[in-house]
N, C-alpha and C positions, 0 to 999 in steps of 0.2 A: 848355329846348330847344324850338325851334319845330318844328311838325309838318312832315313832308315834303310840299312843295307845288311842287317844281321843274317838273313837267310842266305844271301850271296856269300858272305864271309864263312858261314858254316859249311858251305859246299866243299871247301878245302879239306875238311875233316870227314865229311860224310860220303862224298862221291868217289869211292874207290871201286875200281873195276871188279876186283875179286868179290866184294860185298854185293855189288849190283848184279853180278852174274849168278850168284849162288844162293842168295837169300833176299828177303825183303826187310825193309826198315819201317819203323813207325812213322807216322806223319810228323812233320816238323811242327812244334807247338807255336805256330806263328802268332796267333792272336794274343796269347799270354805274354810272349816275348816282346811283341810290339807294344803292348800295354805297359809292361815294365819299362821299356826304353822311353816311352813317351813321358811317363811320370818322373823317371830319373832325370830326364832332361829339364824338367821344370823345378828340380830341387836345387840345393845349394851345397857347396863344399866339394864338388867334383866336376870335372870337365865333361864335354860332350863325348870325348874319346873314352873316358872312363865309363860313361853310360853305355856306350857301345860294347866295350869289353865285358862289363858285368852282364849285359843282356846275352852276349854271345856265349859266355861260359855257362850261364844258367841254362841256355838252350841245349848245350852239349851234355850237361849233366842229366837233364830231363830226357834227352834222346838215349843216353846210356841206360838209364833206369827203364825206359819204355822198351828198349831193345831186349834187355834181360827178361822183361815181363812176357815177351813173345816166345820165349824158349819153351818147347814142348818137353815136359818133365815126365810124360807117361813112360812106364816101364814096358817097353816093347822093342822088338828088333826093328831097326831102321835100315833102309836102303842107303847106298852110298851118297846119293844126292841129299836125302833128308838128314843124314849124319853130318854132312859138310855144312848144310844150312844151320843146324844146331850149333856146331862149333864156331861158325862165323858170327852167330848172334852173341855167343859168349864173349868172343874176342872183340867184336865190334862194340858191344856195350862197355867193356873194360877200356877200350881205346878212347871212346868219347868221354868217359868219366875222367880218365887220366889227363886229358888235355886241359881240363879246368884247373887242375893243380899247376900244370906247366905254365899256362898263360898268365895266371894270377901271380905265380911266384916270379916270373920274369918281369912283371910290372911292379913288383914289390907290394902287392895288395894282400898281405898276410892276414889282415883282419877279415877280409872278404872270404878268404879260404876257410877261416874258422866259422864264419857265419853260415856259409853254404854247407859246410860239413855238418854243422848242428842241424840244419834243415834236412839233410839227407838222413841223419839218424832219426829225427822225429817222423819223417815220412815212412821209413822202414818199420819203425815201431808201430805206427798206426796201421800200416799195411798188414803186418803179421797178426795184429789183434783182429783185423777184419777177417783174414783168412781163417783164423782159429774159430771165430764165431760162426763163419759160414759152414765150416766142417760140422759144427754142432747144430746146424739148421736154425740158427738164432738170428738170422738177418733177413729182413723183408726186402722186396725189390725196391721199395721207396728208400729204405735205409741204405741199401747198396748204392743208389744214385747219390745220396747225400755224402756218403763216405768217399765215393769216387771223386766227387767235387773237391772235398777237403784234401785228398791226395794230390790232385792236380794243382791245387793252390800252394801247397806247402813250400816248395823251393822259392817261389816268387814272393813269399812273405819275408824272406831273409833280408830284404832291402827296405823294409818299412822305415827304418831309422834314417835312410837317405832321401826319403820322399818328404816334400814340404808338409809340415804338420797339419796345415789346413786342407790337405788333399789326401791324407792317409785313409780316412774313412771312405771317401769316394773311390780311391784305388782298390780298397778291399772289396767294396760292393761290386765294382766292375769286374774284378778278378774272379769273384764268385760266379757271376753271371756268365762270363766267357768260359770258365772251367765247366760250368753246367752245359753250355752249348757244345763244347768239345766232347764231353762225356756222352751226350745224347747222340751226336753224329757217330761217334765210335761204336756205341751200342747198336745203332741202326745197322751199321755195316756188318758187325759180327753176327747179328741175328740171322743172317742169310745162311750161315754154315753151322751145322750141328756141333762139330768139333770145337770151333772157335767160341761157341756160346756157352760152353761149360762154365759154371760158376759165374755167370754174368746175369744181366738184368732179365733177358728173355727166359733163361733157365728158372730164375726165381719167380718170375711172373706166372709162368705156366705151372710151376710146382704148387704155388699158392692156390691155383684155381682148378686143379685136376684131382682125379680120384686116386685111390691107393695104388692101383696097378700102374698108372702112368708115372706116379711119383717113384715107384720102385724102379721102373725102367730108366727114369732120369738119374736116379741115384747110382744105378749100376753102370750107366753110360753105354747102354746097348741099343739106343734108338738109331734107326737108319735115317738117312737124309730125307727120304720121302715121308717118313712118319713125322719127322721134325717139321717139315714144311706144312703138313696138315695141322699140327698143333699150333704153330705160329699164326697160321691163317685163321684157325678156329678162335683163338684168343685175341686176334687183331693186335699182335704184339708190336709190329712196326707202326701201326696206326697210333697206338698209345704213345710211343716214343716221338712220333712226328707231332702229335698234339702238344706234347711237352715242349718240343722245339718251337712250335708256332707261338706258344704262350711266352716263351723266354725272350725271344727277339724283341717284342714290344717292351718288355721290362727294361731292357737296356736303353731303349729310346726314351722311355718315361723318366728314367734315372737321369739321363743327360739333361732333359728339359727342366727338371726340378732341382738338381743339385749343382749345376755349374752354368755360368754365363760366359765361360771361356770358349769363344767360337772356334779357335784353333783346335782345342781339345775335342769339342763336339764333332768337328769335321774329321779328325783323326779316328775317333771311335766309330763314326759312321762308316768310314772306309774299312775298318776291321769287321764290321757287321756284314759287309757285302757278300762274302762267301757263304754265310749262313742263310741269307735271303735267297741266294741262288740255289742252295741245296734244298731249302724248303719248297721252292717253286718246282 
């Protein structure tokens, strides 16, 4: 088995000076990618090199989708720097996504191209359904978290057929929990900024617990940063998210204790948990 080095391999595609200078990229989905790589390596019918390739291309597709998600679509005049940042997010997302076709085609993995492409379609369909329901004020903050987890899982479900049958259920459960952890950390970070929080957990959490005037201001998007800070403090929004994070980490640990006796797998997943334990502390 080759050691896990997907983040290092991905840097060849993500660490471009132009992108680094003029815009920011989403976080690398390391826990989900490492989980996929770990379970693929325990399957049959493909090599360790294939496991690495499949994990790499899935990471690049996810990075592409997440980069496009960061594009500001507000109808407003932008300065040169903001416009360049927007353009590079568009181009960067397209670039990451295109590499998945190229790398798999070069390796002759046409079936994996089809499987991942189907996963992308399902993800986008679910995402559009969520956005449509959110516009109609039909999504609660708890449902938003659930849907975000499903969106983060979707691409990684494309490889269920390559994972050992006796481990598919455990893989799905762990994938759900790590997708939840990634969602919670992401939501905690964006809660700090009023613009980044639009149509996110914090927005929905406050909307559900506020009066008509505040709801109107939220809907119109005319809250100032200091007003937003007061609202998130009042409703302890970050604390709510941190509590969810604190409850989710032990869930992973309990799952490992009850569902597998594979010590190598336990150790690997415990290593994946370390960043969340540090973040929670």
